[in-house]
N, C-alpha and C positions, 0 to 999 in steps of 0.2 A: 500891153503882151503885142504878140505877138496868134494872128487871129490865123496865117492859113497856114498849114502842115504838110509835112514829105505823103505819100502818102502810104510808106512802110507802118504809119505810125493814128492818120489819121481816125481811123474806126475807133480804132481805141480812146482817142483825144473824146470822141464824140461820144462814146459811156459816159465817160471823167466830167465831163460839160453838164452832159445831161442831169448827172446826180448833183450841181448843183457847183462844183466842184472848179479852181481856176489852177489851169493849167498852165503849162508853158516849152514847148521847147528847144529841148539842147542838143549838146553836140551827138550826146550820144545816145540821146531817143526825151522822156518829157518828162521834166518833173510836177509834183501838184506843191501846187502854192497855198503854205498853212494860211489860217488866216484865224477874225473870230469865233467862227461857223467851222470849222477843223484843221487838225492840227496831227501830231504823230507821238506815239512815246515807243521809245527807241530802245530795247533788250538784251543782254548776249547773254549765254555762257549757259549756263544750267537752270540759272532766271528764268530765259525765257523757255522754257522745254517746261515749268515748273507755269508760267505765266497763262502758256494755252492751257496746258490740264485745267487747271483752274475755272478762266472763262468756260474752256467745253460742259462743267461739272457744273455750272451754274449758270448755265447755259448761259455765256454774253458775250460769245463768240463776237465776231465782226470785221472786218477784214484785212488779212495782215498783209506782209510781205518781206517776205522775207530776202537778204540781204547775202548776195555768198560773200564767200571769206573761209578762214581755218578756226575761223569760231563762227557757233548758231549767231544768229543775228537775225533778230524783226521786229517792223515798226507798224504797230496797230495802229494803226485810224480810227480816231475819238473824240466827238464831242461835247458839248460844256464848260468849256474852255471860263466863260467868264463868270459864274458863282462858283471855283473850286482853287483860290490861289492860295489855298491851304496844303490839295491834292498837289497842286504842282508842287511848289514848293517840298511836300515831301518826297515827291520821285524826286526832286534832283539832290537832295539830302542822300536819297538810299545809293546816289551814281544815275541815276537813267538818262538816258539825254531825250529833253523835251525841246521837236522839238513844233515851233510856234512862232506869231509874227514877223510872218511873212517869210518865213524857212524855206530854199526848196527840197524835198520830200522823193526820191528817182521810182514813178511809177512802170509796170512791167509795163512795156518790153523795152527796158531803158538797159544800154552795156557798162558797168560798170568794173575795174580791173582785174576784178576774181571773178566775173561774168557775170552773168544777166539777173536782173531782180526778177523775181516771181513770185506769184501775189500763190501765199502759204491760204488760204482762205478768200476767197472774186468774192467783190464787191452784191457780183449776184446771187452768192453761193451761204453771203450774211446775212440773217434775218436786222441788220438795224448795222449804226455807226454805233456804238456804245457812247459814254457818259468816260469822260477821264478819272473819274473819281470810284470804275472797277477798273482800273486797268490799276490802279491808286492802292488799290485793295485788295488788286492780285501778287502787288508786288511789295504789299506788307505783308500779305500770307507765306509767300515768300520765303521773308528775311524771315521768319518765325516755324519756316519747314512745316506749318501746316497745314496741307491740301486736307478739304471739307470733306465729309461726307454725308455723301449724295445720298439718298433714303427713297428709295421710290414707293410711292403705294399699287398696291396691284386692285385694280378692278374687275 
């Protein structure tokens, strides 16, 4: 793994490393290298929009990378993969891309063919990195078209 980075990405890299993430520099920017502690769940189109609303409504939102292109693409960073084999299989069966086992995920400020990867929800804006089962629940709800009703009790 490369330990020296260009000055253009050095500040971002330091932030990611302090979070315990493994990163590598590419010709276009930097990538998160997935492992047993962190992975990415990529959702597209209407499902991506639904998942984002579902997570926000349930206070489950974590870091989200927006991938540029004609169709909405988002990669939700997740944890808790060791005990989530069924959730991962359900996500894959639903047609969702699961980035695990050393896969590289472009981290902002990475330049892609369609534009620059950006944070939809930056790590410092999120209160946590949610478990994969939270994203699996959101995808399952999206497939059913069942947006949760959130009721607030006034204090």
